[in-house]
ZAMARFI-836137 format. One record per residue (C-alpha): residue in three letters; residue number from 1; x, y, z. Coordinates in Angstrom, 3 decimals, always signed. Example, Ala and Ser with C-alpha at 12.3 -4.5 7.8 and 13.67 -1.06 7.14 Angstrom:
BEGIN
[site 'ALA'; 1; [+12.300; -4.500; +7.800]];
[site 'SER'; 2; [+13.670; -1.060; +7.140]];
//
This chain:
BEGIN
[site 'UNK'; 1; [+21.008; +45.273; +17.361]];
[site 'UNK'; 2; [+19.380; +48.479; +16.181]];
[site 'UNK'; 3; [+21.663; +51.468; +15.567]];
[site 'UNK'; 4; [+21.016; +54.543; +17.692]];
[site 'UNK'; 5; [+21.906; +57.879; +16.108]];
[site 'UNK'; 6; [+21.626; +60.988; +18.301]];
[site 'UNK'; 7; [+20.203; +63.933; +16.367]];
[site 'UNK'; 8; [+21.667; +67.373; +16.962]];
[site 'UNK'; 9; [+19.856; +70.533; +15.893]];
[site 'UNK'; 10; [+22.638; +73.016; +16.702]];
[site 'UNK'; 11; [+22.019; +76.727; +16.963]];
[site 'UNK'; 12; [+25.797; +77.305; +16.889]];
[site 'UNK'; 13; [+29.142; +75.501; +16.801]];
[site 'UNK'; 14; [+29.410; +75.488; +20.594]];
[site 'UNK'; 15; [+26.151; +73.551; +20.930]];
[site 'UNK'; 16; [+27.313; +71.085; +18.297]];
[site 'UNK'; 17; [+30.536; +70.468; +20.234]];
[site 'UNK'; 18; [+28.707; +70.187; +23.535]];
[site 'UNK'; 19; [+26.107; +67.684; +22.332]];
[site 'UNK'; 20; [+28.649; +65.576; +20.484]];
[site 'UNK'; 21; [+30.747; +65.456; +23.647]];
[site 'UNK'; 22; [+27.791; +64.092; +25.606]];
[site 'UNK'; 23; [+27.450; +61.017; +23.379]];
[site 'UNK'; 24; [+31.145; +60.425; +22.631]];
[site 'UNK'; 25; [+31.936; +56.825; +23.479]];
[site 'UNK'; 26; [+28.294; +55.718; +23.372]];
[site 'UNK'; 27; [+27.681; +55.848; +19.596]];
[site 'UNK'; 28; [+29.661; +55.756; +16.388]];
[site 'UNK'; 29; [+27.364; +58.113; +14.440]];
[site 'UNK'; 30; [+25.500; +61.344; +15.078]];
[site 'UNK'; 31; [+23.102; +63.191; +12.830]];
[site 'UNK'; 32; [+23.470; +66.925; +12.276]];
[site 'UNK'; 33; [+20.181; +68.566; +11.339]];
[site 'UNK'; 34; [+20.973; +71.139; +8.672]];
[site 'UNK'; 35; [+18.432; +73.888; +7.992]];
[site 'UNK'; 36; [+18.753; +77.240; +6.232]];
[site 'UNK'; 37; [+15.160; +78.476; +6.684]];
[site 'UNK'; 38; [+14.071; +77.569; +3.151]];
[site 'UNK'; 39; [+12.594; +74.084; +3.717]];
[site 'UNK'; 40; [+11.772; +74.667; +7.386]];
[site 'UNK'; 41; [+10.822; +77.673; +9.507]];
[site 'UNK'; 42; [+14.141; +77.941; +11.318]];
[site 'UNK'; 43; [+17.858; +77.784; +10.568]];
[site 'UNK'; 44; [+20.661; +75.892; +12.282]];
[site 'UNK'; 45; [+24.444; +76.075; +12.349]];
[site 'UNK'; 46; [+26.196; +77.065; +10.093]];
[site 'UNK'; 47; [+23.393; +78.922; +8.285]];
[site 'UNK'; 48; [+21.910; +80.666; +11.308]];
[site 'UNK'; 49; [+24.578; +83.366; +11.102]];
[site 'UNK'; 50; [+28.024; +83.700; +9.466]];
[site 'UNK'; 51; [+30.321; +81.124; +10.987]];
[site 'UNK'; 52; [+34.109; +81.073; +10.864]];
[site 'UNK'; 53; [+34.206; +77.508; +12.193]];
[site 'UNK'; 54; [+32.452; +76.080; +9.149]];
[site 'UNK'; 55; [+34.667; +78.099; +6.825]];
[site 'UNK'; 56; [+37.727; +76.720; +8.645]];
[site 'UNK'; 57; [+36.410; +73.155; +8.293]];
[site 'UNK'; 58; [+35.851; +73.619; +4.556]];
[site 'UNK'; 59; [+39.351; +75.099; +4.230]];
[site 'UNK'; 60; [+40.706; +72.026; +6.079]];
[site 'UNK'; 61; [+42.115; +74.276; +8.792]];
[site 'UNK'; 62; [+40.237; +72.291; +11.417]];
[site 'UNK'; 63; [+38.032; +69.205; +11.590]];
[site 'UNK'; 64; [+34.515; +68.606; +12.779]];
[site 'UNK'; 65; [+34.255; +68.078; +16.544]];
[site 'UNK'; 66; [+35.415; +64.610; +17.613]];
[site 'UNK'; 67; [+35.976; +63.572; +14.006]];
[site 'UNK'; 68; [+38.411; +60.894; +15.142]];
[site 'UNK'; 69; [+35.856; +59.320; +17.490]];
[site 'UNK'; 70; [+32.639; +59.363; +15.450]];
[site 'UNK'; 71; [+31.216; +59.846; +12.002]];
[site 'UNK'; 72; [+28.277; +62.027; +11.128]];
[site 'UNK'; 73; [+25.415; +62.186; +8.692]];
[site 'UNK'; 74; [+23.916; +65.469; +7.547]];
[site 'UNK'; 75; [+20.133; +65.689; +7.323]];
[site 'UNK'; 76; [+19.753; +68.340; +4.637]];
[site 'UNK'; 77; [+16.390; +69.940; +5.404]];
[site 'UNK'; 78; [+17.052; +72.540; +2.746]];
[site 'UNK'; 79; [+15.354; +73.570; -0.465]];
[site 'UNK'; 80; [+17.778; +72.876; -3.308]];
[site 'UNK'; 81; [+20.193; +70.683; -1.302]];
[site 'UNK'; 82; [+22.227; +70.370; -4.490]];
[site 'UNK'; 83; [+23.597; +73.833; -3.655]];
[site 'UNK'; 84; [+25.227; +72.685; -0.397]];
[site 'UNK'; 85; [+26.040; +68.978; -0.808]];
[site 'UNK'; 86; [+29.637; +69.632; -1.851]];
[site 'UNK'; 87; [+30.263; +71.614; +1.342]];
[site 'UNK'; 88; [+28.972; +68.790; +3.514]];
[site 'UNK'; 89; [+31.002; +66.176; +1.688]];
[site 'UNK'; 90; [+34.056; +68.398; +2.184]];
[site 'UNK'; 91; [+33.150; +68.744; +5.877]];
[site 'UNK'; 92; [+33.316; +64.962; +6.214]];
[site 'UNK'; 93; [+29.733; +63.711; +6.108]];
[site 'UNK'; 94; [+29.652; +59.943; +5.589]];
[site 'UNK'; 95; [+25.932; +59.985; +4.814]];
[site 'UNK'; 96; [+23.667; +62.657; +3.347]];
[site 'UNK'; 97; [+19.907; +62.566; +3.907]];
[site 'UNK'; 98; [+18.225; +64.060; +0.852]];
[site 'UNK'; 99; [+14.516; +64.696; +1.337]];
[site 'UNK'; 100; [+12.577; +63.526; -1.686]];
[site 'UNK'; 101; [+10.408; +66.650; -1.828]];
[site 'UNK'; 102; [+13.199; +69.166; -1.232]];
[site 'UNK'; 103; [+14.411; +69.525; -4.817]];
[site 'UNK'; 104; [+13.187; +69.461; -8.377]];
[site 'UNK'; 105; [+16.515; +67.955; -9.432]];
[site 'UNK'; 106; [+16.449; +64.735; -7.424]];
[site 'UNK'; 107; [+17.480; +62.519; -10.350]];
[site 'UNK'; 108; [+20.528; +64.623; -11.167]];
[site 'UNK'; 109; [+21.481; +65.091; -7.524]];
[site 'UNK'; 110; [+21.409; +61.389; -6.687]];
[site 'UNK'; 111; [+23.337; +60.581; -9.853]];
[site 'UNK'; 112; [+25.995; +63.164; -8.887]];
[site 'UNK'; 113; [+26.339; +61.801; -5.346]];
[site 'UNK'; 114; [+26.330; +58.127; -6.265]];
[site 'UNK'; 115; [+29.539; +56.401; -5.208]];
[site 'UNK'; 116; [+30.858; +59.468; -3.374]];
[site 'UNK'; 117; [+28.827; +59.341; -0.172]];
[site 'UNK'; 118; [+26.060; +57.201; +1.302]];
[site 'UNK'; 119; [+22.714; +58.511; +0.075]];
[site 'UNK'; 120; [+19.713; +58.222; +2.372]];
[site 'UNK'; 121; [+16.363; +59.176; +0.847]];
[site 'UNK'; 122; [+14.274; +61.198; +3.312]];
[site 'UNK'; 123; [+10.537; +60.500; +3.327]];
[site 'UNK'; 124; [+8.097; +62.839; +5.063]];
[site 'UNK'; 125; [+5.118; +61.293; +6.817]];
[site 'UNK'; 126; [+2.909; +61.834; +3.714]];
[site 'UNK'; 127; [+5.487; +60.896; +1.052]];
[site 'UNK'; 128; [+4.429; +57.838; -0.943]];
[site 'UNK'; 129; [+6.954; +55.014; -0.609]];
[site 'UNK'; 130; [+6.651; +54.252; -4.328]];
[site 'UNK'; 131; [+9.344; +56.904; -4.933]];
[site 'UNK'; 132; [+11.884; +54.423; -3.548]];
[site 'UNK'; 133; [+11.450; +52.207; -6.614]];
[site 'UNK'; 134; [+13.074; +54.764; -8.881]];
[site 'UNK'; 135; [+16.222; +55.112; -6.777]];
[site 'UNK'; 136; [+16.589; +51.734; -5.076]];
[site 'UNK'; 137; [+19.781; +50.894; -6.995]];
[site 'UNK'; 138; [+21.443; +54.184; -6.071]];
[site 'UNK'; 139; [+20.508; +54.790; -2.444]];
[site 'UNK'; 140; [+21.918; +53.163; +0.678]];
[site 'UNK'; 141; [+18.820; +53.552; +2.835]];
[site 'UNK'; 142; [+15.722; +55.577; +3.632]];
[site 'UNK'; 143; [+14.823; +57.837; +6.520]];
[site 'UNK'; 144; [+11.153; +57.943; +7.513]];
[site 'UNK'; 145; [+10.124; +60.974; +9.514]];
[site 'UNK'; 146; [+8.253; +60.008; +12.656]];
[site 'UNK'; 147; [+6.784; +63.486; +13.159]];
[site 'UNK'; 148; [+4.327; +65.495; +11.108]];
[site 'UNK'; 149; [+6.346; +68.722; +10.933]];
[site 'UNK'; 150; [+10.072; +68.492; +10.360]];
[site 'UNK'; 151; [+12.663; +70.871; +11.765]];
[site 'UNK'; 152; [+11.469; +70.906; +15.373]];
[site 'UNK'; 153; [+12.596; +68.558; +18.126]];
[site 'UNK'; 154; [+10.229; +67.413; +20.857]];
[site 'UNK'; 155; [+7.199; +66.843; +18.630]];
[site 'UNK'; 156; [+4.790; +63.967; +19.323]];
[site 'UNK'; 157; [+5.346; +60.666; +17.557]];
[site 'UNK'; 158; [+3.121; +60.137; +14.488]];
[site 'UNK'; 159; [+2.073; +56.498; +14.509]];
[site 'UNK'; 160; [+1.467; +56.499; +10.752]];
[site 'UNK'; 161; [+5.196; +55.954; +10.369]];
[site 'UNK'; 162; [+4.889; +52.437; +11.824]];
[site 'UNK'; 163; [+2.840; +51.190; +8.881]];
[site 'UNK'; 164; [+5.110; +53.073; +6.502]];
[site 'UNK'; 165; [+8.137; +51.225; +7.857]];
[site 'UNK'; 166; [+6.278; +47.913; +7.715]];
[site 'UNK'; 167; [+5.406; +48.429; +4.050]];
[site 'UNK'; 168; [+8.967; +49.420; +3.125]];
[site 'UNK'; 169; [+10.437; +46.435; +4.966]];
[site 'UNK'; 170; [+7.998; +44.089; +3.226]];
[site 'UNK'; 171; [+8.990; +45.419; -0.187]];
[site 'UNK'; 172; [+12.731; +45.842; +0.462]];
[site 'UNK'; 173; [+13.883; +43.170; +2.947]];
[site 'UNK'; 174; [+17.511; +44.319; +3.156]];
[site 'UNK'; 175; [+17.158; +48.118; +2.888]];
[site 'UNK'; 176; [+18.416; +50.086; +5.934]];
[site 'UNK'; 177; [+15.508; +52.064; +7.399]];
[site 'UNK'; 178; [+15.950; +54.994; +9.791]];
[site 'UNK'; 179; [+13.096; +56.557; +11.733]];
[site 'UNK'; 180; [+13.658; +60.145; +12.806]];
[site 'UNK'; 181; [+11.534; +61.998; +15.326]];
[site 'UNK'; 182; [+9.306; +61.416; +18.310]];
[site 'UNK'; 183; [+10.735; +58.116; +19.528]];
[site 'UNK'; 184; [+10.941; +56.977; +23.096]];
[site 'UNK'; 185; [+11.284; +53.402; +24.334]];
[site 'UNK'; 186; [+7.668; +52.562; +23.487]];
[site 'UNK'; 187; [+7.673; +54.053; +20.016]];
[site 'UNK'; 188; [+11.186; +52.856; +19.300]];
[site 'UNK'; 189; [+10.034; +49.311; +19.961]];
[site 'UNK'; 190; [+7.075; +49.764; +17.610]];
[site 'UNK'; 191; [+9.169; +50.921; +14.656]];
[site 'UNK'; 192; [+11.871; +48.349; +15.345]];
[site 'UNK'; 193; [+9.295; +45.558; +15.276]];
[site 'UNK'; 194; [+7.955; +47.015; +12.014]];
[site 'UNK'; 195; [+11.413; +46.714; +10.461]];
[site 'UNK'; 196; [+13.452; +49.828; +11.292]];
[site 'UNK'; 197; [+17.204; +49.339; +11.650]];
[site 'UNK'; 198; [+18.165; +52.820; +12.889]];
[site 'UNK'; 199; [+16.577; +55.153; +15.421]];
[site 'UNK'; 200; [+17.425; +58.840; +15.113]];
[site 'UNK'; 201; [+16.620; +60.476; +18.467]];
[site 'UNK'; 202; [+17.209; +63.993; +19.703]];
[site 'UNK'; 203; [+15.123; +65.270; +22.605]];
[site 'UNK'; 204; [+14.570; +61.856; +24.175]];
[site 'UNK'; 205; [+18.302; +61.323; +24.519]];
[site 'UNK'; 206; [+19.458; +64.814; +25.394]];
[site 'UNK'; 207; [+16.642; +65.608; +27.809]];
[site 'UNK'; 208; [+17.204; +62.416; +29.772]];
[site 'UNK'; 209; [+19.009; +62.418; +33.108]];
[site 'UNK'; 210; [+21.576; +59.873; +31.912]];
[site 'UNK'; 211; [+22.437; +60.086; +28.206]];
[site 'UNK'; 212; [+24.556; +56.908; +28.115]];
[site 'UNK'; 213; [+21.945; +54.877; +29.976]];
[site 'UNK'; 214; [+19.167; +56.098; +27.681]];
[site 'UNK'; 215; [+21.167; +55.141; +24.596]];
[site 'UNK'; 216; [+21.824; +51.672; +26.022]];
[site 'UNK'; 217; [+18.115; +51.196; +26.736]];
[site 'UNK'; 218; [+17.289; +52.127; +23.149]];
[site 'UNK'; 219; [+19.940; +49.746; +21.832]];
[site 'UNK'; 220; [+18.452; +46.890; +23.841]];
[site 'UNK'; 221; [+14.958; +47.179; +22.345]];
//
């Protein structure tokens, strides 16, 4: 069964809590899209404006919302993610998505994170999959973006990702592969048949009339 991971692009802590509450009990993982306006055109919580909630989490004065019910992965859509990875590990991220083209220090960053957290290598739609070869012994999966422009939910699915997933699966039979962006039932089926093991969905889940039912439909692909 494919794993469904709701993606949350929170403008503030309240939205994060609200969207996590909507999927509590339906999934074991959510993805928090993390942007500080350096790698993308917008910023999300906690970099959109000063936030006492994130400071309290880092000080261990409180936990992430629903931390006892589900884990989370942080998709670090940030230039120089090495500057924030320690905060997100402290906040409780089980997985970190590091985009291959987001840092000039990818070797050092992956070496530093190895064994401390699951490392998922993020691949934009135009990123050559050959980069996986260099890190295959250190990463725990890849995330292929299913949209042309990252950082915005609701974009159309880019079908080039289907062949990308197929090529990765052919070369790495046991590597976990996430696809993030643009999926619905039709496109989810396409990437699953190509070899994806995880679907990261935001708008399709949260804009549906029945969140639980939509997640179950995606799981049954």
